[in-house]
C-alpha positions as CSV (number, residue, x, y, z in Angstrom):
1,M,-14.8,6.1,9.9
2,K,-11.2,5.6,11.1
3,T,-8.9,8.7,11.1
4,W,-6.4,7.2,8.7
5,L,-9.2,6.3,6.2
6,K,-10.5,9.8,6.4
7,S,-7.0,11.1,5.8
8,A,-6.5,8.9,2.8
9,L,-9.8,10.0,1.2
10,I,-8.9,13.6,1.8
11,V,-5.5,13.1,0.1
12,V,-7.1,11.5,-3.0
13,S,-9.6,14.4,-3.2
14,V,-6.9,17.0,-3.0
15,L,-4.9,15.3,-5.7
16,V,-7.9,15.1,-8.0
17,M,-8.9,18.8,-7.5
18,S,-5.3,20.0,-7.8
19,S,-4.8,18.4,-11.2
20,N,-6.3,21.0,-13.6
21,A,-5.8,19.0,-16.7
22,A,-7.4,15.9,-15.0
23,Y,-10.3,17.9,-13.7
24,A,-11.0,19.5,-17.1
25,D,-11.2,16.1,-18.8
26,L,-13.0,14.3,-16.1
27,R,-16.4,14.6,-17.8
28,E,-15.2,12.8,-20.9
29,D,-12.8,10.3,-19.4
30,L,-14.1,9.2,-16.1
31,E,-13.7,5.5,-15.4
32,V,-14.1,3.8,-12.0
33,N,-12.4,0.5,-11.3
34,I,-13.5,-1.5,-8.3
35,Y,-11.1,-4.4,-7.7
36,G,-10.1,-7.1,-5.3
37,F,-6.4,-8.3,-4.9
38,G,-4.0,-10.6,-3.3
39,T,-0.5,-9.7,-2.0
40,I,2.8,-11.2,-1.1
41,H,5.2,-9.1,1.1
42,T,8.9,-9.5,1.5
43,S,10.3,-10.2,5.0
44,K,13.2,-8.6,6.8
45,D,15.9,-10.0,9.0
46,Y,17.5,-7.7,11.6
47,E,19.5,-7.7,14.8
48,V,18.9,-5.9,18.1
49,S,22.4,-5.2,19.5
50,F,24.3,-3.0,22.0
51,P,23.3,-1.0,23.9
52,Q,19.7,-2.5,24.0
53,S,21.3,-5.9,24.3
54,P,24.8,-7.0,25.3
55,T,24.8,-9.7,22.7
56,P,23.1,-9.4,19.2
57,I,19.6,-10.8,19.1
58,P,18.6,-12.1,15.7
59,S,15.1,-11.0,14.8
60,H,12.6,-11.3,11.9
61,F,9.8,-9.1,10.6
62,N,7.1,-10.1,8.1
63,F,3.5,-9.7,7.0
64,N,1.1,-12.6,6.1
65,K,-0.1,-13.0,2.6
66,G,-3.0,-10.6,2.2
67,I,-6.3,-10.1,0.4
68,G,-7.9,-6.7,0.1
69,G,-9.8,-4.4,-2.2
70,G,-9.6,-0.9,-3.7
71,V,-10.8,1.7,-6.2
72,R,-9.1,3.4,-9.1
73,V,-10.5,6.5,-10.6
74,N,-9.3,7.3,-14.2
75,V,-9.5,11.0,-14.9
76,Y,-7.6,11.4,-18.2
77,S,-7.2,9.2,-21.3
78,R,-5.8,10.3,-24.6
79,G,-4.1,8.0,-27.2
80,H,-1.4,6.0,-25.4
81,W,-1.7,7.8,-22.0
82,A,-4.1,7.8,-19.1
83,E,-3.9,9.1,-15.5
84,E,-5.6,7.7,-12.4
85,F,-5.8,7.9,-8.7
86,Y,-6.0,4.9,-6.4
87,Y,-6.9,3.9,-2.9
88,S,-6.6,0.3,-1.5
89,Y,-7.3,-1.3,1.9
90,E,-5.8,-4.7,3.2
91,P,-6.2,-6.1,6.7
92,N,-3.1,-8.0,7.7
93,T,-0.9,-9.1,10.7
94,A,2.7,-7.9,11.3
95,H,5.0,-10.5,13.0
96,F,8.0,-9.3,15.0
97,T,9.9,-12.5,16.1
98,R,13.0,-12.6,18.3
99,Q,14.9,-15.7,17.3
100,G,17.3,-15.8,20.3
101,T,16.8,-18.0,23.4
102,P,14.0,-18.0,24.4
103,T,12.2,-17.3,21.1
104,S,9.3,-14.7,21.4
105,S,6.9,-13.2,19.0
106,L,4.7,-10.1,18.9
107,D,1.8,-10.4,16.4
108,L,-0.1,-7.2,15.7
109,D,-3.1,-6.6,13.5
110,V,-2.4,-3.9,11.0
111,N,-4.6,-2.1,8.3
112,L,-2.5,-1.6,5.2
113,Q,-3.7,1.3,3.0
114,K,-2.2,2.7,-0.2
115,V,-3.2,6.0,-1.9
116,G,-1.6,7.8,-4.8
117,V,-1.5,8.4,-8.5
118,N,-0.6,6.2,-11.6
119,A,0.3,6.9,-15.2
120,L,-0.9,4.3,-17.7
121,Y,0.7,3.7,-21.1
122,Y,-1.5,1.8,-23.5
123,L,0.4,-0.4,-26.0
124,N,-2.0,0.7,-28.7
125,D,-3.4,4.3,-29.1
126,D,-6.8,3.3,-30.6
127,E,-9.3,4.1,-27.9
128,T,-11.9,2.0,-29.6
129,H,-10.1,-1.3,-29.2
130,R,-12.1,-3.6,-26.9
131,I,-9.0,-5.0,-25.3
132,R,-6.2,-2.6,-24.4
133,P,-3.0,-3.9,-22.7
134,F,-1.0,-1.4,-20.8
135,L,2.1,-0.6,-18.6
136,S,1.8,1.5,-15.4
137,V,4.0,3.4,-13.1
138,G,3.1,5.6,-10.1
139,G,3.8,6.8,-6.6
140,G,2.0,7.7,-3.4
141,W,1.9,6.6,0.2
142,S,1.7,3.4,2.2
143,I,-0.1,3.7,5.4
144,Y,0.4,1.1,8.2
145,Q,-2.3,1.6,10.8
146,L,-2.4,-0.4,14.1
147,T,-5.8,-1.5,15.0
148,E,-7.2,-0.4,18.4
149,H,-6.5,-3.9,19.8
150,S,-2.9,-3.7,18.7
151,K,-2.5,-0.3,20.4
152,Q,-3.7,-1.9,23.6
153,V,-1.3,-4.8,23.2
154,V,1.8,-2.6,22.6
155,A,0.9,-0.4,25.5
156,D,0.6,-3.3,28.0
157,P,3.9,-4.0,29.8
158,L,2.9,-7.7,30.1
159,Q,2.3,-8.1,26.3
160,G,3.9,-5.8,23.8
161,N,5.6,-3.5,26.2
162,A,6.4,-1.0,23.4
163,P,4.3,2.1,24.2
164,D,6.1,4.1,21.5
165,M,4.8,2.0,18.7
166,N,2.4,3.7,16.4
167,N,1.1,4.1,12.8
168,A,3.6,4.6,10.0
169,L,3.4,6.6,6.7
170,E,5.9,5.8,4.0
171,I,6.4,7.0,0.4
172,S,6.0,4.1,-2.1
173,L,6.5,3.6,-5.8
174,N,4.7,1.1,-7.9
175,Y,5.0,-0.4,-11.4
176,G,3.1,-3.1,-13.4
177,A,1.2,-4.2,-16.4
178,G,-2.3,-5.2,-17.2
179,F,-5.2,-5.0,-19.6
180,K,-8.8,-3.7,-19.8
181,A,-11.4,-5.4,-21.8
182,K,-14.7,-3.6,-22.6
183,L,-17.7,-5.9,-22.2
184,R,-20.4,-3.3,-22.9
185,P,-20.2,0.5,-23.6
186,W,-20.6,1.1,-19.8
187,I,-18.8,-1.8,-18.2
188,G,-15.5,-3.8,-18.6
189,I,-13.0,-5.9,-16.7
190,R,-9.5,-5.0,-15.7
191,V,-6.6,-7.3,-14.6
192,D,-3.3,-6.0,-13.1
193,A,0.0,-7.4,-11.8
194,K,1.9,-4.8,-9.8
195,G,4.9,-4.4,-7.6
196,F,5.2,-1.9,-4.8
197,L,8.5,-0.7,-3.3
198,G,9.0,1.6,-0.2
199,R,11.0,2.0,3.0
200,N,10.4,-0.7,5.6
201,P,8.0,0.9,8.2
202,S,9.4,1.8,11.6
203,F,6.0,2.0,13.4
204,G,7.1,5.1,15.3
205,L,10.1,3.4,16.8
206,A,13.7,4.5,16.5
207,R,15.8,2.5,14.1
208,N,18.8,2.8,16.5
209,S,19.4,4.6,19.8
210,T,22.1,5.2,22.4
211,D,19.6,4.8,25.2
212,P,19.8,1.2,26.4
213,N,16.1,1.4,27.6
214,A,14.8,2.4,24.3
215,T,12.7,0.1,22.1
216,V,14.3,0.0,18.6
217,F,13.3,-1.6,15.4
218,P,16.5,-1.7,13.2
219,A,14.9,-3.2,10.1
220,V,16.3,-0.9,7.6
221,G,16.0,-1.0,3.8
222,A,13.0,-1.5,1.5
223,I,10.0,-3.6,1.7
224,S,8.5,-4.9,-1.6
225,T,5.0,-6.1,-2.2
226,G,3.6,-8.2,-5.2
227,E,0.0,-7.6,-6.0
228,V,-2.4,-9.3,-8.5
229,S,-5.8,-7.7,-8.9
230,A,-9.0,-8.1,-10.9
231,G,-12.2,-6.1,-11.0
232,F,-14.8,-4.3,-12.9
233,V,-14.4,-1.0,-14.8
234,F,-17.4,1.4,-15.0
235,Y,-17.3,3.9,-17.9
236,F,-19.1,7.2,-17.2
237,G,-17.5,9.4,-19.9
238,R,-17.1,8.7,-23.6
239,Q,-18.3,5.3,-24.8
């Protein structure tokens, strides 16, 4: 199992065990949501300028549209409110494009992972309703992990020539809306539309440097991700 995946699962376990209220109610309120999703990520324009280049070089950074999967574990649910922990995984490709003359591009395979906690607010507080729409808000971490092949590419002077590039870990917030529909006492479906917001990853590179030989990645500001997901909910607590 990859190191970052192990770390993400450990973080989820610590969060669950550290929440006394959630742990106390786990027996009655446990729900497990297995889901798939599609994503769209915002892109970023930036410039590499002096002292790394005597003239500014316009550049562009973006991810592909993505497909992934994840799991959410609901550990508390009373009336309008619920609490859950989440983990998701999405293989993708990061594109670093220099738009000067000549144009060049560095394309790196990246595993995007998200882990954190959400609060859900149900629009009705009757827990017996078969269909329950909700709003959600939460926070956690976005993990940008270079694959082993990408690490080899950036370390090669003839390819990436950016040996300082590495994985990135950024705090991220999320918000959204969705609904749960119970099909049987033990199973249902869930649909979500969510937005994620966090700092644009630096991949271990300096965002600026006075060293003309340093590799910099001055793509500052936020990166946003739109996500639509659907999956099954398995009820292990109250029915």
